[in-house]
KOLPAKE-436887 format. One line per field, with one value per residue (C-alpha): x, y, z. Coordinates in Angstrom, 3 decimals. Example, Ala and Ser with C-alpha at 12.3 -4.5 7.8 and 13.67 -1.06 7.14 Angstrom:
// residues 2
x <- 12.300 / 13.670
y <- -4.500 / -1.060
z <- 7.800 / 7.140
***
This chain:
// residues 296
x <- 64.264 / 65.239 / 68.063 / 65.473 / 63.970 / 67.432 / 68.010 / 64.877 / 66.804 / 67.549 / 69.766 / 71.667 / 68.831 / 66.270 / 68.425 / 68.811 / 65.004 / 64.711 / 67.380 / 65.620 / 62.498 / 64.590 / 65.798 / 69.241 / 69.950 / 72.631 / 74.627 / 75.225 / 78.616 / 77.301 / 74.227 / 76.355 / 78.844 / 76.053 / 74.222 / 77.358 / 78.003 / 74.451 / 74.491 / 78.043 / 77.702 / 80.928 / 81.718 / 81.735 / 84.570 / 83.519 / 86.208 / 86.026 / 86.032 / 83.813 / 80.256 / 80.092 / 77.354 / 79.253 / 77.469 / 74.159 / 74.452 / 74.427 / 71.464 / 69.549 / 70.346 / 68.946 / 65.749 / 65.365 / 65.923 / 63.850 / 66.759 / 67.971 / 71.008 / 73.748 / 76.481 / 79.988 / 81.589 / 85.355 / 87.720 / 91.331 / 91.944 / 88.780 / 89.251 / 87.485 / 85.618 / 83.984 / 83.185 / 82.320 / 81.258 / 81.831 / 80.807 / 78.431 / 80.705 / 78.375 / 75.532 / 77.912 / 79.009 / 75.406 / 74.678 / 77.570 / 76.365 / 72.831 / 74.169 / 76.270 / 73.304 / 71.062 / 73.624 / 74.263 / 77.829 / 78.688 / 79.392 / 80.470 / 83.169 / 82.812 / 79.032 / 79.201 / 81.776 / 79.700 / 76.643 / 78.546 / 79.446 / 76.029 / 74.052 / 72.346 / 75.536 / 76.859 / 76.702 / 76.641 / 78.350 / 77.709 / 79.718 / 78.225 / 74.732 / 75.132 / 76.078 / 73.112 / 70.615 / 71.588 / 70.283 / 71.054 / 73.226 / 76.424 / 78.018 / 81.664 / 82.062 / 85.396 / 87.616 / 90.574 / 90.270 / 90.962 / 94.443 / 96.176 / 95.360 / 91.655 / 91.823 / 93.496 / 90.759 / 88.117 / 89.609 / 88.034 / 84.631 / 84.864 / 86.175 / 83.843 / 81.051 / 82.002 / 83.685 / 84.957 / 84.368 / 86.715 / 84.349 / 81.210 / 82.023 / 81.526 / 78.901 / 78.194 / 75.740 / 73.208 / 72.901 / 75.917 / 75.214 / 75.613 / 78.789 / 79.567 / 82.949 / 83.675 / 86.907 / 87.709 / 91.285 / 92.915 / 95.321 / 95.729 / 93.841 / 95.845 / 95.620 / 94.615 / 91.327 / 90.736 / 91.277 / 88.270 / 85.999 / 84.578 / 85.762 / 84.137 / 85.430 / 82.626 / 82.895 / 80.851 / 77.776 / 77.550 / 75.397 / 72.197 / 72.307 / 73.043 / 70.124 / 67.945 / 69.224 / 68.295 / 64.839 / 64.196 / 65.401 / 63.735 / 60.083 / 58.819 / 62.205 / 62.158 / 64.289 / 65.966 / 67.096 / 68.236 / 70.319 / 71.809 / 72.817 / 74.321 / 76.317 / 77.615 / 78.552 / 80.405 / 82.346 / 83.179 / 84.596 / 86.925 / 88.349 / 91.209 / 89.123 / 90.011 / 86.746 / 85.051 / 81.296 / 79.738 / 76.231 / 75.036 / 76.187 / 74.488 / 71.235 / 71.700 / 72.295 / 69.240 / 67.117 / 68.371 / 67.464 / 64.048 / 63.438 / 64.099 / 61.579 / 64.168 / 63.457 / 66.810 / 70.429 / 71.733 / 74.680 / 72.674 / 71.088 / 74.385 / 76.279 / 73.882 / 73.596 / 77.193 / 77.440 / 75.181 / 77.686 / 81.114 / 82.389 / 85.727 / 86.101 / 89.005 / 86.788 / 83.984 / 86.301 / 87.730 / 84.355 / 82.747 / 85.522 / 84.623 / 80.827 / 80.354 / 82.520 / 80.762 / 77.340 / 78.319
y <- 220.504 / 222.861 / 225.389 / 228.124 / 226.390 / 225.711 / 229.459 / 229.868 / 228.418 / 231.930 / 231.507 / 229.005 / 229.236 / 228.260 / 225.311 / 224.254 / 224.213 / 222.019 / 219.660 / 219.460 / 218.345 / 215.453 / 214.532 / 216.164 / 218.806 / 220.967 / 223.415 / 226.897 / 225.905 / 222.896 / 224.774 / 227.656 / 225.401 / 223.456 / 226.662 / 228.138 / 224.928 / 225.099 / 228.809 / 228.955 / 225.592 / 224.380 / 220.901 / 220.632 / 218.641 / 217.335 / 215.955 / 214.653 / 211.630 / 208.672 / 209.101 / 212.894 / 213.025 / 213.600 / 210.963 / 211.698 / 215.324 / 214.323 / 211.985 / 214.700 / 217.331 / 215.095 / 214.509 / 218.110 / 219.529 / 216.876 / 215.716 / 212.190 / 210.973 / 209.245 / 207.687 / 206.638 / 204.586 / 204.877 / 202.044 / 201.102 / 200.449 / 202.139 / 203.272 / 205.296 / 202.284 / 201.584 / 205.240 / 206.585 / 204.063 / 200.705 / 199.302 / 196.347 / 193.955 / 190.906 / 192.921 / 194.480 / 191.011 / 189.842 / 192.974 / 192.244 / 188.696 / 189.943 / 192.457 / 189.805 / 187.457 / 190.215 / 191.113 / 187.538 / 187.621 / 190.823 / 193.217 / 196.808 / 197.350 / 201.137 / 201.023 / 198.178 / 199.998 / 203.183 / 201.228 / 199.692 / 202.896 / 204.363 / 205.013 / 201.668 / 199.874 / 202.436 / 201.320 / 204.520 / 204.303 / 206.867 / 209.808 / 209.590 / 209.048 / 212.188 / 214.311 / 213.006 / 213.201 / 216.638 / 218.471 / 215.833 / 215.279 / 213.377 / 211.819 / 210.794 / 208.917 / 208.286 / 209.776 / 209.174 / 205.445 / 205.988 / 206.519 / 209.563 / 208.595 / 208.525 / 211.941 / 213.299 / 211.741 / 213.649 / 217.077 / 217.696 / 216.639 / 218.941 / 221.811 / 221.660 / 219.161 / 217.364 / 214.098 / 212.913 / 209.332 / 208.681 / 206.444 / 208.413 / 212.072 / 214.686 / 214.451 / 217.737 / 218.442 / 221.096 / 221.920 / 221.050 / 218.352 / 219.283 / 217.338 / 216.267 / 214.608 / 212.971 / 211.899 / 210.247 / 211.530 / 208.118 / 209.928 / 213.488 / 214.382 / 216.402 / 220.183 / 220.142 / 218.476 / 220.588 / 223.815 / 222.964 / 222.581 / 224.447 / 222.831 / 222.017 / 220.018 / 218.232 / 217.773 / 215.480 / 217.408 / 218.952 / 217.463 / 219.395 / 218.922 / 215.197 / 214.770 / 216.593 / 214.300 / 211.193 / 212.518 / 213.449 / 210.107 / 207.883 / 208.843 / 208.280 / 208.101 / 209.810 / 212.868 / 211.185 / 208.151 / 210.306 / 212.465 / 209.463 / 207.775 / 210.987 / 211.637 / 208.058 / 208.228 / 211.487 / 209.905 / 206.962 / 209.368 / 210.773 / 207.306 / 205.901 / 203.386 / 201.678 / 202.920 / 205.784 / 205.838 / 208.310 / 209.697 / 206.619 / 204.378 / 206.636 / 206.257 / 202.472 / 202.274 / 204.345 / 202.284 / 199.042 / 200.242 / 201.431 / 198.075 / 196.361 / 198.620 / 200.442 / 204.022 / 204.657 / 203.626 / 201.642 / 199.285 / 196.185 / 197.610 / 199.165 / 195.876 / 193.864 / 196.482 / 197.700 / 195.793 / 198.420 / 201.190 / 199.476 / 197.225 / 195.897 / 193.275 / 195.188 / 198.252 / 196.162 / 194.657 / 198.029 / 199.731 / 196.855 / 197.239 / 200.916 / 200.874 / 202.668 / 205.572 / 205.603 / 205.976 / 208.271
z <- 84.707 / 81.906 / 81.914 / 82.509 / 85.530 / 86.957 / 86.905 / 89.037 / 91.982 / 93.110 / 96.164 / 98.314 / 100.837 / 98.189 / 97.133 / 100.787 / 101.093 / 97.988 / 99.323 / 102.689 / 100.842 / 99.501 / 102.985 / 102.745 / 105.389 / 103.818 / 105.909 / 104.428 / 103.027 / 101.133 / 99.898 / 98.644 / 96.871 / 95.150 / 94.214 / 92.631 / 90.690 / 89.376 / 88.557 / 87.137 / 85.338 / 86.870 / 88.245 / 92.038 / 93.592 / 97.027 / 99.275 / 102.828 / 105.083 / 104.129 / 105.353 / 105.312 / 102.650 / 99.402 / 97.343 / 99.052 / 97.959 / 94.282 / 94.830 / 96.685 / 94.033 / 91.300 / 93.278 / 94.394 / 90.903 / 89.148 / 86.990 / 86.219 / 88.155 / 86.165 / 88.290 / 87.335 / 90.110 / 89.780 / 90.596 / 90.031 / 86.336 / 85.028 / 81.434 / 78.755 / 77.373 / 80.735 / 81.363 / 77.908 / 75.265 / 73.631 / 70.265 / 70.340 / 68.432 / 68.504 / 66.964 / 64.428 / 63.361 / 62.986 / 60.968 / 58.599 / 58.083 / 57.378 / 54.841 / 53.164 / 52.905 / 51.544 / 48.877 / 47.881 / 49.129 / 47.220 / 50.091 / 49.480 / 52.103 / 52.448 / 52.752 / 55.246 / 57.378 / 57.454 / 58.587 / 61.496 / 63.325 / 63.997 / 67.158 / 66.677 / 67.732 / 70.202 / 73.838 / 75.867 / 79.260 / 82.045 / 80.679 / 77.196 / 78.630 / 80.722 / 77.709 / 75.730 / 78.621 / 79.951 / 81.864 / 84.466 / 87.513 / 86.703 / 89.782 / 89.295 / 92.553 / 94.311 / 91.610 / 93.940 / 93.191 / 89.474 / 88.048 / 86.552 / 82.962 / 83.684 / 85.324 / 82.175 / 80.051 / 82.035 / 81.388 / 77.960 / 79.234 / 82.265 / 80.121 / 77.152 / 77.939 / 74.740 / 73.757 / 70.402 / 69.247 / 66.307 / 64.323 / 65.173 / 65.661 / 68.346 / 71.085 / 72.854 / 75.658 / 74.731 / 78.429 / 80.612 / 83.195 / 86.836 / 87.621 / 91.188 / 91.742 / 95.091 / 96.750 / 100.079 / 99.658 / 99.520 / 97.178 / 95.961 / 92.798 / 90.288 / 90.221 / 86.542 / 87.455 / 90.568 / 88.597 / 86.460 / 89.490 / 92.395 / 95.629 / 98.952 / 101.914 / 103.774 / 107.523 / 109.717 / 110.899 / 114.314 / 117.045 / 116.365 / 112.606 / 112.884 / 115.293 / 112.759 / 109.983 / 111.968 / 112.777 / 109.134 / 107.775 / 110.383 / 110.835 / 114.356 / 116.086 / 119.464 / 120.089 / 123.088 / 121.072 / 118.142 / 120.470 / 122.323 / 119.060 / 117.702 / 120.873 / 120.858 / 117.157 / 117.682 / 120.543 / 118.267 / 115.681 / 118.331 / 119.031 / 116.978 / 115.036 / 111.778 / 110.246 / 112.101 / 111.447 / 109.045 / 108.934 / 107.026 / 109.885 / 112.433 / 110.485 / 110.315 / 114.056 / 114.896 / 112.479 / 114.056 / 117.530 / 116.363 / 114.649 / 117.983 / 119.671 / 121.777 / 122.752 / 124.415 / 123.960 / 126.930 / 127.324 / 126.431 / 123.272 / 122.193 / 122.602 / 120.442 / 117.670 / 117.289 / 114.017 / 112.465 / 113.134 / 113.223 / 110.447 / 111.719 / 114.431 / 115.987 / 116.334 / 117.823 / 120.443 / 121.384 / 121.747 / 123.676 / 126.243 / 126.667 / 126.462 / 129.774 / 128.611 / 125.233 / 126.828 / 129.682
***
């Protein structure tokens, strides 16, 4: 998709229709936030509980807009080399040896050094790939897992869509990537990063929308089973569990029941499939003791 065609997405409602075609049912708030990020060419910072559809939004935007998705998964200790670029040292060393052999041992140092720092030996990591591949969707996933220094490193990229590689020069995106940052709020992200972004808090969907999500993602599932699973999942979220289920777990649970040929959720089918929706043994024990209340 070119910059011109991106501008043809004329409204949040039009974007919501495109996302629905990719299997993502966006509420008006999500559709508006994504539309503004696209139209204003600003990063979108999505925060919310795990399983509310933050990562899925970026995946659906890439599919709906016909753009490549480039994902940077953040983790504790991530640094610029892992996110931006590295030099291919083994290949550089082989190149030096080949030059030395070709010159009969008489190697011009300046010429050799200049030949080392070219695109041929540059290993582009997600951020650099996004700048070179734009227009694209750049997903910076779980930024709250990275540290303060990495957040500071991101500021120039979010401000100017450009990075500077000392040995190589400046790399600037001709068309800014559509940047989606996600956070599960395991820690507060600094204001300096948030100021550069549009912001949206994602909630778990309501009953009707979650039923619609299940029916769109699982072809052939009956309305009764989709509604029973959704009601049970929403009751689970109201319990004090170690890991309340998100939409992804609701889909897994419904798929597990459908795979077993069940067309309704009863105590027996719930008991044998809880592992699709709950991922801690303490949560499993607690819910199994309250199955009747869960399915009431």
